[in-house]
N, C-alpha and C positions, 0 to 999 in steps of 0.2 A: 507325620505319618503319610506315606504315599498311598495311592490307590492300590498298587500291587500289595503293599503290606496289609491294608485293610482286607483285601480279598483273600490273601493267604491265611490271615487269622480267622476270617469267617469260615473258610473251608475247614481249617483245623478244628474249630469249635464244633462243626457238624460231625466230624469223624472221630474225635477223641474218645477213646474207650471202645472203638468199634472192631477190635480184633486186628486181622491182617489186612493192611492197605497196600495195594500194589499200584505202581505208577509206570506208565508206558514211556516210550521215547519222546523227545521234543516236548517235554511238559515241565518246565522249570517252576511255574507257579504251583502246580499240583504237587510236585516233589517237595517244595519248601513247606507246603501245608501238611503233607504226610509226616515229614520229619519233625515239624513243630508239634503235631498231635502226639507223636511218639514221645517227644521230650516232656510233654505236659500230662501224660496219661498214667504215670505210676505203673508202667509195665502192662497196661491194658491195650496198647496199640503197638503194632509192629509195622514199620514202613519198609517196603521193598521197592527200591528204585532201579528200574531197568537200565542197563548199560552204565551203571555206576563205574567210574574210571578206576576206583581203588578196590571196592568190595562189591562186585556185581553179584546179586543174589540169583541171577539166572544165567549161569555160565554157558548153558547150552542154547542160549538165545530164546527166541519166541516159543519154541516147542515146549520148553520147560514151564513157561508161564501158562500156556494152554493146558498142560497136564495138571498143574496145580488148581486151575479154575475148574476143570472137569472133576477133580477129586473133592471139590468143595473146600479147598484150603485158602481161598481168597475171599474176603468178606466185602471189600470195597474196591472199586476201580473207577477210573475217570475216562469219559469219552467226550467227543465233540462231533461237529459235522459242518460241512459247507453250508447246509441248510438244516434247520430244525423247525418243526411245525408244532401246532398246539396239542397234538396227540403224542408228542415226544418222539416222532419218527425222525430218523437221521438219514441224511443224504450225503454220502461220501463219494459219489460217482460223478455227478456233473449237473449242469444247468441245461435245460432243454429236453427234447425227446430222445430217449435212449434208443439206439446206440449212437445217434448222430448229435451228441451233446455239443452245444456251441462253446461251453466252458467245461473243462474236465477237472475233477478233484483227484486226490491221490489214490482213491480206491477203498473198498470196504475191508479188505484183508480179513482179520478175524473178528470184526466188530459184531456181526450177528450172533456168533457163539458167545462172545463176552457179554453182550447185552441181555441175553437170555439166562445165562448161567451164573453170573455174579449176583449175590443177593441184593447189593446196593450199588447203583451207578450214579455218580454225580456228573452232570453235564457242565462243561465250562467252555465258554466262548467269550473272549474279551470284547469283540465287536458286538454292539447291540444296535441292530438296524433292521429295516424291513427287507433288506437283501438277504440277511441271514435267518431271521425269525419270520418265517413265511406262513401264509395260510395253509399251504399244502406243499410238501416237498415234491420236487420233480421226479425223484427216484427214491424208493424206500430201500436203503442199504440195511437198516435194522429197525424193526417196528418197536414203538414205545409200549404198545400193548398187543396181546395176541388173543385169538378166539378161545372160547372155552374148549377144553379137551386137548389143547396144545401144551405140552410140558414146558414149564418155565419156572426156573428157580428164583429169578430176581428181575431187576429192571431199574428204571430211573426213579430217583427220589427227589432230586433237586436240579435246578438249572441256575447257574451263576454267570452273570455277564459283567461287563465293565460299568453297568448302570444299576443293576438290581439283582435280587435273589428271589427265585420262585421255588415253591415246593410243587411236587407232582403227585396227584391222586391217581393211582393205577386203576382203582375200581371205576372212577368217573372219567378217566382218560382226559384230564385237564390240569392246567397249571393254575396256581394261586400266587399272587404277588405277596411275598413274605416281608420284604423290606426294600427300601430304595437307598442307594449309596449317597453319602454326603456330596453335595454339589449338583444333584439331580432332583427331579420332581416326579410325582406320579403321572402328571400330564405328559411329561417328556417320555416316560416309559411307554405310556399308551401310544403316543405318536410315533414311536420308533419300533413298535412291535406289530408284526403282520397278522398275528392270530389273537383271538379273544382269550381272556383269562379272567379268573375270579380275583376279587380284591376286597379288602376291608374298607370301611368308609374313610379311615385315616391310616394309610399304610405307614408303618414306622420307618424311621431312618435306621440303616444298618449300624449296629452298635460298634463303637470303638473297642478295640481289644484291651484287656488289662495291661498295665505297665509291665508286669513280669513276663507276659507273652512276647511283647516287643523286645524285651531284654534278651530272651532266649533266641528270638529270630535274628537279632543283630549280632549275637555272639556265637554260641555253639552250633546253632542251626545253620547260620550263614556259612560257617566253615564247612559243614557237611554238604550243603548245596554246592559249594565251590568244587567239590570233588567231581561232580558230574556237569555242572553248568558254571564254570568259572567266570565267564563274562557277565552272566545274569547276576551272580552274587556280587560282583564288583561294581556293577553300574546301577542295579535296581534294588539292592538290599542294603540300604545305608547303615547308619548307626555307628560308623567308625570314621 
């Protein structure tokens, strides 16, 4: 089992049975997780993969996705950021003082709207380093928490990296280390994280997925992932 497969199955376990799960563009890991959750949910999870080459659920592109979010028809979405801090603030603009950022990121696009309006957001960033997980983001593209009186339907629930899984408490505005992936240690997580977080005395290791989940991932799910991400399915989802 590869780290990709471990993370895909971890995300799938978090969202199985969670209703409608939408996945944006350039998100092969998240797409595989959503499709796996759908396959293992007995009809309680529906995966919508943006820009699916064969069956695109958003034929009108991004506008239809935002319409569904505004109508409350999307239950789970995935986001990331060039920087993420301990209050789950996301920076998708750049590093340095705005507007003269010395490093530019792709931009916020609809992230602030999505972050506020989708009931559950799972943050995923493969790189786990102090460059990404910072004490305070240089620019807040989307806030992890908002002041009282500001209407907010949802927000972040989890952060998953290539090293660990964190949960996020919106009332306390802080992360808690939930598990450490095999091959890594709590000390390594602490040393590569720029913000403080809560943790149990003995953080558990991220659990390996059941064999039947891997069978689904290596078979029908892999074939469906290949419709949108053929190279990812061929090179990073083994099993054949």
